[in-house]
Structures are given as C-alpha cells and as structure tokens.
DSSP file (Angstrom, degrees, kcal/mol; ACC not computed):
  #  RESIDUE AA STRUCTURE BP1 BP2  ACC     N-H-->O    O-->H-N    N-H-->O    O-->H-N    TCO  KAPPA ALPHA  PHI   PSI    X-CA   Y-CA   Z-CA
    1    1 A M     >        0   0    0      0, 0.0     4,-2.3     0, 0.0     5,-0.2   0.000 360.0 360.0 360.0 -37.4    0.0    0.0   -0.1
    2    2 A Q  H  >  +     0   0    0      1,-0.2     4,-2.7     2,-0.2     5,-0.2   0.941 360.0  54.4 -56.7 -42.9    2.9    2.2    0.8
    3    3 A K  H  > S+     0   0    0      1,-0.2     4,-2.4     2,-0.2    -1,-0.2   0.895 108.4  50.4 -54.3 -41.5    4.4    1.7   -2.7
    4    4 A I  H  > S+     0   0    0      1,-0.2     4,-3.0     2,-0.2    -1,-0.2   0.931 108.2  50.5 -64.5 -43.2    1.2    2.7   -4.3
    5    5 A G  H  X S+     0   0    0     -4,-2.3     4,-2.7     1,-0.2    -2,-0.2   0.900 111.5  49.0 -62.0 -42.9    1.0    5.9   -2.3
    6    6 A K  H  X S+     0   0    0     -4,-2.7     4,-2.4     2,-0.2    -1,-0.2   0.911 111.9  48.3 -61.3 -42.0    4.6    6.8   -3.2
    7    7 A R  H  X S+     0   0    0     -4,-2.4     4,-2.2    -5,-0.2    -2,-0.2   0.931 111.4  49.8 -65.2 -44.3    4.0    6.2   -6.8
    8    8 A L  H  X S+     0   0    0     -4,-3.0     4,-2.7     2,-0.2    -2,-0.2   0.930 110.5  50.9 -59.9 -45.5    0.8    8.2   -6.8
    9    9 A M  H  X S+     0   0    0     -4,-2.7     4,-2.6     1,-0.2     5,-0.2   0.937 112.4  46.1 -60.1 -47.5    2.6   11.1   -5.0
   10   10 A W  H  X S+     0   0    0     -4,-2.4     4,-2.4     1,-0.2    -1,-0.2   0.866 112.9  50.0 -63.3 -37.1    5.4   11.1   -7.5
   11   11 A Y  H  X S+     0   0    0     -4,-2.2     4,-2.5    -5,-0.2    -1,-0.2   0.894 112.5  46.9 -66.4 -36.9    2.9   11.0  -10.3
   12   12 A G  H  X S+     0   0    0     -4,-2.7     4,-2.0     2,-0.2    -2,-0.2   0.935 113.2  48.7 -68.7 -47.8    0.9   13.9   -8.9
   13   13 A I  H  X S+     0   0    0     -4,-2.6     4,-2.8     2,-0.2     5,-0.3   0.926 114.3  46.2 -58.4 -49.2    4.1   15.9   -8.3
   14   14 A T  H  X S+     0   0    0     -4,-2.4     4,-2.9    -5,-0.2    -1,-0.2   0.932 112.3  50.0 -57.9 -49.2    5.3   15.2  -12.0
   15   15 A V  H  X S+     0   0    0     -4,-2.5     4,-2.4    -5,-0.2    -1,-0.2   0.855 112.5  47.5 -64.9 -34.6    1.9   16.0  -13.4
   16   16 A L  H  X S+     0   0    0     -4,-2.0     4,-1.9     2,-0.2    -2,-0.2   0.924 113.9  45.2 -71.7 -45.8    1.6   19.4  -11.5
   17   17 A I  H  X S+     0   0    0     -4,-2.8     4,-2.3     2,-0.2     5,-0.3   0.960 114.1  50.0 -69.5 -41.9    5.0   20.5  -12.4
   18   18 A S  H  X S+     0   0    0     -4,-2.9     4,-2.3    -5,-0.3    -2,-0.2   0.939 111.9  49.2 -55.6 -46.1    4.4   19.4  -16.2
   19   19 A L  H  X S+     0   0    0     -4,-2.4     4,-2.4     1,-0.2    -1,-0.2   0.843 109.6  52.0 -65.4 -33.3    1.1   21.3  -16.2
   20   20 A F  H  X S+     0   0    0     -4,-1.9     4,-2.0     2,-0.2    -1,-0.2   0.862 109.5  47.3 -70.9 -36.3    2.6   24.3  -14.9
   21   21 A C  H  X S+     0   0    0     -4,-2.3     4,-2.2     2,-0.2    -2,-0.2   0.866 113.4  49.7 -70.1 -38.1    5.3   24.3  -17.4
   22   22 A L  H  X S+     0   0    0     -4,-2.3     4,-2.5    -5,-0.3    -2,-0.2   0.882 107.6  54.9 -63.8 -41.2    2.6   23.7  -20.1
   23   23 A L  H  X S+     0   0    0     -4,-2.4     4,-2.4     2,-0.2    -2,-0.2   0.935 110.1  45.4 -62.2 -46.6    0.6   26.6  -18.7
   24   24 A I  H  X S+     0   0    0     -4,-2.0     4,-2.5     1,-0.2    -2,-0.2   0.907 112.2  51.8 -58.6 -43.8    3.6   28.9  -19.1
   25   25 A G  H  X S+     0   0    0     -4,-2.2     4,-2.3     2,-0.2    -2,-0.2   0.878 111.5  45.2 -61.6 -44.7    4.3   27.7  -22.5
   26   26 A V  H  X S+     0   0    0     -4,-2.5     4,-2.5     2,-0.2    -1,-0.2   0.868 112.2  51.7 -72.7 -34.8    0.8   28.3  -23.7
   27   27 A Q  H  X S+     0   0    0     -4,-2.4     4,-2.3     2,-0.2    -2,-0.2   0.881 110.9  48.8 -62.5 -38.4    0.6   31.7  -22.1
   28   28 A L  H  X S+     0   0    0     -4,-2.5     4,-2.8     2,-0.2    -2,-0.2   0.929 111.5  49.8 -65.4 -42.5    3.9   32.7  -23.8
   29   29 A L  H  X S+     0   0    0     -4,-2.3     4,-3.2     1,-0.2     5,-0.2   0.928 113.0  46.5 -58.8 -44.4    2.6   31.4  -27.2
   30   30 A L  H  X S+     0   0    0     -4,-2.5     4,-1.3     1,-0.2    -1,-0.2   0.893 112.4  47.9 -68.2 -35.3   -0.6   33.3  -26.8
   31   31 A A  H  X S+     0   0    0     -4,-2.3     4,-2.5     2,-0.2     5,-0.3   0.940 113.7  49.7 -71.2 -39.5    1.2   36.5  -25.7
   32   32 A F  H  X S+     0   0    0     -4,-2.8     4,-2.7     1,-0.2    -2,-0.2   0.934 110.6  50.9 -56.3 -49.9    3.7   36.1  -28.8
   33   33 A S  H  < S+     0   0    0     -4,-3.2    -1,-0.2     1,-0.2    -2,-0.2   0.788 112.7  45.2 -59.4 -27.3    0.8   35.5  -31.2
   34   34 A E  H  < S+     0   0    0     -4,-1.3    -2,-0.2    -5,-0.2    -1,-0.2   0.878 123.8  31.9 -82.1 -40.4   -0.9   38.6  -30.0
   35   35 A L  H >< S+     0   0    0     -4,-2.5     3,-2.1     1,-0.2    -2,-0.2   0.633  82.2 174.2 -98.2 -13.4    2.1   40.9  -30.0
   36   36 A K  G ><  +     0   0    0     -4,-2.7     3,-1.3    -5,-0.3    -1,-0.2  -0.222  69.8   5.3  48.7-116.9    4.0   39.4  -32.9
   37   37 A F  G 3  S+     0   0    0      1,-0.3    -1,-0.3    -4,-0.1    -2,-0.1   0.635 124.9  64.6 -72.1 -18.1    7.1   41.4  -33.8
   38   38 A S  G <  S+     0   0    0     -3,-2.1     2,-0.5    -6,-0.1    -1,-0.3   0.261  70.9 128.0 -92.7  14.8    6.7   43.8  -31.0
   39   39 A F    <   -     0   0    0     -3,-1.3     2,-0.2    -7,-0.1    -7,-0.0  -0.589  37.6-177.7 -71.2 120.4    7.3   41.1  -28.3
   40   40 A T     >  -     0   0    0     -2,-0.5     4,-1.9     1,-0.1     5,-0.1  -0.638  43.8-103.1-112.6 174.9   10.0   42.2  -26.0
   41   41 A S  H  > S+     0   0    0      1,-0.2     4,-2.1     2,-0.2     5,-0.2   0.817 121.7  60.2 -68.4 -26.5   11.8   40.6  -23.0
   42   42 A A  H  > S+     0   0    0      2,-0.2     4,-2.4     1,-0.2    -1,-0.2   0.924 105.6  48.1 -62.7 -46.0    9.6   42.9  -20.8
   43   43 A D  H  > S+     0   0    0      1,-0.2     4,-2.7     2,-0.2     5,-0.3   0.929 109.4  53.6 -58.5 -42.1    6.5   41.1  -22.2
   44   44 A L  H  X S+     0   0    0     -4,-1.9     4,-2.4     1,-0.2    -2,-0.2   0.896 112.2  42.6 -63.6 -42.0    8.1   37.8  -21.6
   45   45 A W  H  X S+     0   0    0     -4,-2.1     4,-2.6     2,-0.2    -1,-0.2   0.840 112.7  54.3 -69.3 -35.2    8.8   38.6  -17.9
   46   46 A R  H  X S+     0   0    0     -4,-2.4     4,-2.3    -5,-0.2    -2,-0.2   0.924 111.6  43.7 -65.5 -45.9    5.3   40.1  -17.5
   47   47 A V  H  X S+     0   0    0     -4,-2.7     4,-3.0     2,-0.2     5,-0.3   0.941 114.0  49.7 -65.6 -48.6    3.7   37.0  -18.8
   48   48 A L  H  X S+     0   0    0     -4,-2.4     4,-3.1    -5,-0.3     5,-0.2   0.961 113.5  48.8 -52.5 -51.8    6.0   34.6  -16.7
   49   49 A A  H  X S+     0   0    0     -4,-2.6     4,-2.6     1,-0.2    -2,-0.2   0.906 111.6  46.7 -61.8 -46.4    5.2   36.8  -13.6
   50   50 A E  H  X S+     0   0    0     -4,-2.3     4,-1.8    -5,-0.2    -1,-0.2   0.953 114.9  46.2 -63.3 -44.6    1.4   36.8  -14.0
   51   51 A T  H  < S+     0   0    0     -4,-3.0    -2,-0.2     1,-0.2     7,-0.2   0.945 113.2  50.9 -69.4 -39.3    1.2   33.1  -14.7
   52   52 A A  H  < S+     0   0    0     -4,-3.1    -1,-0.2    -5,-0.3    -2,-0.2   0.889 111.5  46.6 -52.1 -43.5    3.5   32.3  -11.7
   53   53 A R  H  < S+     0   0    0     -4,-2.6    -1,-0.2     1,-0.2    -2,-0.2   0.823 128.2  23.2 -74.4 -27.7    1.5   34.4   -9.4
   54   54 A H     X  +     0   0    0     -4,-1.8     4,-2.0    -5,-0.2    -1,-0.2  -0.410  67.4 149.6-132.5  62.9   -1.9   33.0  -10.5
   55   55 A P  H  > S+     0   0    0      0, 0.0     4,-2.4     0, 0.0    -1,-0.1   0.873  75.5  49.3 -63.4 -37.7   -1.6   29.5  -12.1
   56   56 A I  H  > S+     0   0    0      1,-0.2     4,-2.3     2,-0.2     5,-0.1   0.887 113.0  46.3 -78.3 -31.7   -4.9   28.1  -11.1
   57   57 A Q  H  > S+     0   0    0      2,-0.2     4,-1.6     1,-0.2    -1,-0.2   0.877 114.8  48.6 -72.4 -35.5   -6.8   31.2  -12.3
   58   58 A T  H  X S+     0   0    0     -4,-2.0     4,-2.1     2,-0.2    -2,-0.2   0.924 110.9  49.8 -67.1 -43.4   -4.9   31.2  -15.5
   59   59 A G  H  X S+     0   0    0     -4,-2.4     4,-2.5    -5,-0.2    -2,-0.2   0.910 110.7  49.7 -58.6 -44.9   -5.5   27.5  -16.0
   60   60 A Q  H  X S+     0   0    0     -4,-2.3     4,-2.0     1,-0.2    -1,-0.2   0.822 109.0  53.2 -65.8 -31.2   -9.3   28.0  -15.3
   61   61 A E  H  X S+     0   0    0     -4,-1.6     4,-2.0     2,-0.2    -1,-0.2   0.889 108.9  49.5 -67.0 -43.7   -9.3   30.9  -17.9
   62   62 A L  H  <>S+     0   0    0     -4,-2.1     5,-2.4     1,-0.2     4,-0.3   0.889 112.1  47.9 -67.9 -39.8   -7.7   28.6  -20.5
   63   63 A V  H ><5S+     0   0    0     -4,-2.5     3,-0.8     1,-0.2    -1,-0.2   0.902 112.3  48.3 -72.3 -33.2  -10.2   25.9  -19.9
   64   64 A T  H 3<5S+     0   0    0     -4,-2.0    -1,-0.2     1,-0.3    -2,-0.2   0.793 110.8  49.1 -71.9 -27.6  -13.1   28.1  -20.0
   65   65 A A  T 3<5S-     0   0    0     -4,-2.0    -1,-0.3    -5,-0.1    -2,-0.2   0.470 111.2-128.4 -85.0   0.1  -11.9   29.6  -23.1
   66   66 A R  T < 5 -     0   0    0     -3,-0.8    -3,-0.2    -4,-0.3    -2,-0.1   0.951  29.7-166.7  50.6  56.5  -11.5   26.0  -24.4
   67   67 A N     >< -     0   0    0     -5,-2.4     4,-2.5     1,-0.2     5,-0.2  -0.580  11.7-152.1 -65.7 117.8   -7.9   26.6  -25.5
   68   68 A P  H  > S+     0   0    0      0, 0.0     4,-2.6     0, 0.0     5,-0.4   0.931  92.0  53.5 -69.3 -34.7   -7.1   23.5  -27.7
   69   69 A F  H  > S+     0   0    0      1,-0.2     4,-2.3     2,-0.2     5,-0.3   0.980 113.4  41.1 -66.5 -46.1   -3.3   23.8  -26.8
   70   70 A F  H  > S+     0   0    0      2,-0.2     4,-2.1     1,-0.2    -1,-0.2   0.882 118.2  45.9 -66.2 -39.1   -3.9   23.8  -23.2
   71   71 A L  H  X S+     0   0    0     -4,-2.5     4,-2.0     2,-0.2    -2,-0.2   0.914 117.6  42.3 -71.1 -41.8   -6.6   21.1  -23.3
   72   72 A L  H  X S+     0   0    0     -4,-2.6     4,-1.5    -5,-0.2    -2,-0.2   0.771 114.1  51.6 -70.5 -33.9   -4.7   18.8  -25.6
   73   73 A G  H  X S+     0   0    0     -4,-2.3     4,-2.8    -5,-0.4     5,-0.2   0.881 110.0  51.4 -70.7 -43.5   -1.4   19.3  -23.7
   74   74 A S  H  X S+     0   0    0     -4,-2.1     4,-2.8    -5,-0.3     5,-0.2   0.970 110.1  47.2 -60.8 -50.7   -3.1   18.5  -20.4
   75   75 A L  H  X S+     0   0    0     -4,-2.0     4,-2.7     1,-0.2     5,-0.3   0.914 114.2  49.1 -56.7 -40.0   -4.5   15.3  -21.8
   76   76 A G  H  X S+     0   0    0     -4,-1.5     4,-2.5     1,-0.2    -1,-0.2   0.918 109.3  51.2 -66.2 -41.5   -1.1   14.5  -23.1
   77   77 A V  H  X S+     0   0    0     -4,-2.8     4,-2.3     2,-0.2    -1,-0.2   0.893 112.4  46.6 -53.5 -49.2    0.6   15.3  -19.9
   78   78 A L  H  X S+     0   0    0     -4,-2.8     4,-1.8    -5,-0.2    -2,-0.2   0.938 115.4  44.4 -63.4 -46.6   -1.8   13.0  -18.0
   79   79 A V  H  X S+     0   0    0     -4,-2.7     4,-2.3    -5,-0.2    -2,-0.2   0.820 113.8  49.9 -71.0 -31.5   -1.5   10.1  -20.5
   80   80 A Y  H  X S+     0   0    0     -4,-2.5     4,-2.4    -5,-0.3    -1,-0.2   0.881 108.4  53.1 -70.0 -38.6    2.2   10.4  -20.7
   81   81 A G  H  X S+     0   0    0     -4,-2.3     4,-2.4     2,-0.2    -2,-0.2   0.903 111.8  45.5 -62.0 -45.3    2.5   10.5  -16.9
   82   82 A I  H  X S+     0   0    0     -4,-1.8     4,-2.7     2,-0.2     5,-0.2   0.945 111.9  52.8 -68.5 -45.8    0.5    7.2  -16.6
   83   83 A Y  H  X S+     0   0    0     -4,-2.3     4,-3.4     1,-0.2     5,-0.4   0.933 109.8  47.6 -53.7 -49.6    2.5    5.7  -19.5
   84   84 A V  H  X S+     0   0    0     -4,-2.4     4,-2.0     1,-0.2     5,-0.3   0.926 112.5  49.1 -57.2 -47.9    5.8    6.4  -17.7
   85   85 A Q  H  X S+     0   0    0     -4,-2.4     4,-0.7     1,-0.2    -1,-0.2   0.941 119.2  38.9 -62.2 -43.0    4.5    5.0  -14.4
   86   86 A V  H  < S+     0   0    0     -4,-2.7     3,-0.4    -5,-0.2    -2,-0.2   0.961 120.7  41.3 -69.4 -53.3    3.3    1.8  -16.1
   87   87 A R  H  < S+     0   0    0     -4,-3.4    -3,-0.2     1,-0.2    -2,-0.2   0.892 121.2  36.9 -69.3 -43.1    6.1    1.3  -18.6
   88   88 A F  H  < S+     0   0    0     -4,-2.0     2,-0.4    -5,-0.4    -1,-0.2   0.487  85.5 110.1 -96.6  -1.9    9.1    2.1  -16.5
   89   89 A Y     <  -     0   0    0     -4,-0.7     2,-0.4    -3,-0.4    -4,-0.0  -0.608  41.0-179.1 -76.9 128.9    8.2    0.8  -13.1
   90   90 A K        -     0   0    0     -2,-0.4     3,-0.1     1,-0.0    -2,-0.0  -0.968  26.1-118.2-123.6 142.2   10.1   -2.2  -12.0
   91   91 A G        -     0   0    0     -2,-0.4    -1,-0.0     1,-0.2     0, 0.0  -0.184  55.7 -56.3 -74.1 176.3    9.5   -4.0   -8.7
   92   92 A K        -     0   0    0      1,-0.1     2,-0.2     2,-0.1    -1,-0.2  -0.211  59.2-125.4 -51.7 133.3   12.2   -4.2   -6.0
   93   93 A K        -     0   0    0     -3,-0.1     3,-0.1     1,-0.1    -1,-0.1  -0.584   5.9-138.6 -80.4 144.4   15.3   -5.9   -7.3
   94   94 A E        -     0   0    0      1,-0.3     2,-0.2    -2,-0.2    -1,-0.1   0.592  59.3 -78.0 -80.4 -11.3   16.5   -8.8   -5.4
   95   95 A G        -     0   0    0      2,-0.1     2,-0.6     0, 0.0    -1,-0.3  -0.743  54.9 -62.7 132.5 175.7   20.2   -7.9   -5.5
   96   96 A W        -     0   0    0     -2,-0.2     2,-0.3    -3,-0.1    -3,-0.0  -0.859  48.4-167.3-101.9 124.9   23.1   -7.9   -7.9
   97   97 A E        -     0   0    0     -2,-0.6     2,-0.5     2,-0.0    -2,-0.1  -0.802  13.1-137.9-107.9 146.7   24.2  -11.4   -9.1
   98   98 A V        -     0   0    0     -2,-0.3     2,-0.4     5,-0.0     7,-0.1  -0.951  15.5-129.7-104.5 123.0   27.4  -12.2  -10.9
   99   99 A D        -     0   0    0     -2,-0.5     3,-0.3     3,-0.4     5,-0.1  -0.614  13.6-147.1 -73.6 128.8   27.4  -14.6  -13.8
  100  100 A E  S    S+     0   0    0     -2,-0.4    -1,-0.2     1,-0.2     0, 0.0   0.823  96.0  46.4 -63.3 -35.8   30.1  -17.1  -13.2
  101  101 A D  S    S+     0   0    0      1,-0.3    -1,-0.2    -3,-0.0    -2,-0.1   0.724 123.6  33.0 -81.9 -21.1   30.9  -17.6  -16.8
  102  102 A N  S    S-     0   0    0     -3,-0.3     2,-2.0     2,-0.0    -3,-0.4  -0.636  73.6-173.4-134.4  74.2   31.0  -13.8  -17.6
  103  103 A P        +     0   0    0      0, 0.0     2,-0.3     0, 0.0     7,-0.3  -0.228  50.4  81.3 -80.2  52.7   32.2  -12.0  -14.6
  104  104 A Y        -     0   0    0     -2,-2.0     2,-0.5     5,-0.1    -5,-0.2  -0.987  65.1-132.3-148.2 161.2   31.8   -8.5  -15.6
  105  105 A H  S >  S-     0   0    0      3,-0.4     3,-1.5    -2,-0.3     2,-0.3  -0.938  72.3 -34.7-118.0 119.8   29.0   -5.8  -15.8
  106  106 A G  T 3  S-     0   0    0     -2,-0.5    -2,-0.1     1,-0.2     0, 0.0  -0.498 121.4 -25.5  74.1-136.0   28.6   -3.8  -18.9
  107  107 A S  T 3  S+     0   0    0     -2,-0.3     2,-0.2     2,-0.0    -1,-0.2   0.576 113.4 100.1 -92.6  -9.8   31.9   -3.1  -20.7
  108  108 A A    <   +     0   0    0     -3,-1.5    -3,-0.4     2,-0.0     2,-0.3  -0.558  44.7 147.0 -80.0 140.3   34.0   -3.4  -17.6
  109  109 A R        -     0   0    0     -2,-0.2     2,-0.3    -5,-0.2    -5,-0.1  -0.972  51.3 -84.1-157.6 169.2   36.0   -6.5  -16.9
  110  110 A W        -     0   0    0     -7,-0.3     2,-0.0    -2,-0.3    -6,-0.0  -0.593  50.1-116.8 -75.7 135.3   39.1   -7.8  -15.3
  111  111 A A        -     0   0    0     -2,-0.3    -1,-0.1     1,-0.1     0, 0.0  -0.341  22.4-124.6 -68.3 150.3   42.2   -7.7  -17.7
  112  112 A R    >>  -     0   0    0      1,-0.1     3,-2.6    -2,-0.0     4,-1.4  -0.744  25.1-111.1 -88.6 144.8   43.8  -10.8  -18.7
  113  113 A P  H 3> S+     0   0    0      0, 0.0     4,-2.7     0, 0.0    -1,-0.1   0.774 117.4  53.1 -47.3 -34.4   47.6  -11.2  -18.1
  114  114 A K  H 34 S+     0   0    0      1,-0.2    -3,-0.0     2,-0.2     0, 0.0   0.737 106.4  54.0 -74.5 -19.1   48.5  -11.1  -21.7
  115  115 A E  H <4 S+     0   0    0     -3,-2.6     3,-0.4     1,-0.1    -1,-0.2   0.812 114.6  41.5 -76.5 -32.9   46.6   -7.8  -22.0
  116  116 A I  H  < S+     0   0    0     -4,-1.4     2,-1.1     1,-0.2     6,-0.3   0.929 114.9  48.0 -76.2 -46.8   48.6   -6.3  -19.1
  117  117 A F     <  +     0   0    0     -4,-2.7    -1,-0.2    -5,-0.2     6,-0.1  -0.564  66.8 142.4-100.2  69.8   52.1   -7.6  -20.0
  118  118 A D        -     0   0    0     -2,-1.1    -1,-0.2    -3,-0.4     5,-0.1   0.352  68.2-116.3 -92.5   3.5   52.0   -6.6  -23.7
  119  119 A G  S    S+     0   0    0      3,-1.2     4,-0.1    -3,-0.1    -2,-0.1   0.267 103.9  58.3  80.8 -15.0   55.7   -5.6  -23.7
  120  120 A Q  S    S+     0   0    0      2,-0.2     3,-0.2     0, 0.0    -1,-0.1   0.771 110.0  30.5-110.4 -57.5   54.8   -1.9  -24.5
  121  121 A N  S    S+     0   0    0      1,-0.3     2,-0.4    -5,-0.0    -4,-0.1   0.888 134.8   9.5 -74.9 -42.9   52.6   -0.6  -21.8
  122  122 A F        -     0   0    0     -6,-0.3    -3,-1.2     2,-0.0     2,-0.5  -0.977  67.6-153.3-148.8 125.0   53.9   -2.7  -18.9
  123  123 A V        -     0   0    0     -2,-0.4     2,-0.1    -3,-0.2    -6,-0.1  -0.906  20.4-125.0-107.8 120.3   56.8   -4.7  -19.0
  124  124 A A        +     0   0    0     -2,-0.5     2,-0.3    -7,-0.0    -2,-0.0  -0.397  35.0 176.8 -69.4 135.1   57.0   -7.9  -16.6
  125  125 A K        -     0   0    0     -2,-0.1     2,-0.1     3,-0.0    -1,-0.0  -0.946  30.5-111.4-135.9 153.8   60.1   -7.9  -14.4
  126  126 A S     >  -     0   0    0     -2,-0.3     4,-1.8     1,-0.1     5,-0.2  -0.352  31.9-112.2 -78.0 168.4   61.2  -10.2  -11.6
  127  127 A Q  H  > S+     0   0    0      2,-0.2     4,-1.9     1,-0.2     5,-0.2   0.846 118.3  56.9 -71.6 -27.7   61.3   -8.9   -8.1
  128  128 A Q  H  > S+     0   0    0      2,-0.2     4,-2.7     1,-0.2     5,-0.2   0.929 107.4  48.5 -66.5 -46.8   65.0   -9.1   -7.9
  129  129 A D  H  > S+     0   0    0      1,-0.2     4,-2.5     2,-0.2    -2,-0.2   0.909 112.0  48.8 -56.6 -42.3   65.2   -6.8  -11.0
  130  130 A I  H  X S+     0   0    0     -4,-1.8     4,-1.7     2,-0.2    -1,-0.2   0.835 112.8  48.1 -73.0 -31.6   62.7   -4.2   -9.5
  131  131 A L  H  X S+     0   0    0     -4,-1.9     4,-2.4     2,-0.2    -2,-0.2   0.904 111.9  49.3 -71.8 -37.9   64.7   -4.2   -6.2
  132  132 A A  H  X S+     0   0    0     -4,-2.7     4,-2.2     2,-0.2    -2,-0.2   0.931 112.5  47.7 -65.7 -47.2   68.0   -3.7   -8.0
  133  133 A A  H  X S+     0   0    0     -4,-2.5     4,-1.9    -5,-0.2    -1,-0.2   0.892 113.3  49.1 -63.4 -38.8   66.6   -0.8  -10.1
  134  134 A F  H  X S+     0   0    0     -4,-1.7     4,-1.7     2,-0.2    -2,-0.2   0.908 111.7  46.7 -61.5 -47.4   65.2    0.7   -6.9
  135  135 A T  H  X S+     0   0    0     -4,-2.4     4,-2.3     1,-0.2    -2,-0.2   0.832 111.3  53.6 -69.9 -32.4   68.5    0.4   -5.0
  136  136 A D  H  X S+     0   0    0     -4,-2.2     4,-1.7     2,-0.2    -1,-0.2   0.894 108.4  49.1 -65.4 -40.6   70.4    1.9   -7.9
  137  137 A S  H  X S+     0   0    0     -4,-1.9     4,-0.9    -5,-0.2    -2,-0.2   0.777 112.3  48.5 -71.1 -26.5   68.0    4.9   -8.1
  138  138 A V  H  X S+     0   0    0     -4,-1.7     4,-2.0     2,-0.2    -2,-0.2   0.933 112.1  46.3 -76.7 -45.2   68.4    5.5   -4.4
  139  139 A T  H  X S+     0   0    0     -4,-2.3     4,-1.8     1,-0.2    -2,-0.2   0.790 111.4  54.1 -68.8 -26.8   72.2    5.2   -4.4
  140  140 A Q  H  X S+     0   0    0     -4,-1.7     4,-2.7     2,-0.2    -1,-0.2   0.861 110.0  48.4 -69.5 -38.5   72.4    7.6   -7.6
  141  141 A R  H  < S+     0   0    0     -4,-0.9    -2,-0.2     2,-0.2    -1,-0.2   0.909 110.9  47.7 -75.5 -37.4   70.3   10.0   -5.6
  142  142 A E  H  < S+     0   0    0     -4,-2.0    -1,-0.2     1,-0.2    -2,-0.2   0.911 115.3  48.0 -67.1 -38.5   72.6    9.9   -2.5
  143  143 A E  H  <        0   0    0     -4,-1.8    -2,-0.2     1,-0.2    -1,-0.2   0.934 360.0 360.0 -65.2 -47.6   75.6   10.3   -4.7
  144  144 A G     <        0   0    0     -4,-2.7    -1,-0.2    -5,-0.2    -2,-0.2   0.506 360.0 360.0 -87.0 360.0   74.3   13.2   -6.7
C-alpha cells in the first residue's frame, strides 16, 4: 500500500510540474501571437510573472476559453505520466548477481595477463630486477 502511495505522490508532483510548464508555454505562445514582432523581454517577464502568481486562475481561464493547446497538452501530460509510471516501473530488485561464466558488468571486466604484460605498456620484471633498479636509483640520488 505504501508503494502505491509513493507512486501516486510522484505521479501527482510530476503532473503538476508538467502542467505548470505547459501553462507557461501556452501563455507565452498566446502573448507572442498577440504581440508578434513587438514582443520584447519585458513582455516575456510580465507573462511569466502573471502566470507564476496566479497559475490556477490562468488555467481556469484557459479551460473556460477552451484553448486547444492547453486542453490537448493537459491530456497529453496525464496520459504520458500514466505511460511512464506503467512502462518504467520495476519492482524491487533482489540484488546484484554475478554470472560465473562472464564475470563483468557492462563493458568493464578484469584484464587478462597477456593484455597487461604486452611488452609496450607494462613490461613484466622479476622482483629482484625491480629491487635492484630501486636500489640503484636510491644510491644515485645519494651520490648526486
């Protein structure tokens, strides 16, 4: 029951935010179509401020005026929200399992020794050779 409540809450929040964005877009479109080439940034901010201050009243005005952009957009937002909830919801995952035959996830995997010691990028040396090179470098630094 709690899962359904969370999903409904996220659906409601997403729909409200989407409807608010649609409302602003329709109001800007209407203002632009009314003012055409005399549309300025002052008009843009005026429309944004009026719509943000009174979103419910603006939405009711668009519904009573039967604005097709707002009505079809609202229907689209509702249907798309339901589609996303149904299509992309996956139940709780049981955990991450590793395939024994193919022990990597995605494109990442452990390198094979022949890929590491290819003679160019990393040359394999014995422990004695590494220790001798280290001691030589230390004695050179002490002398120099």
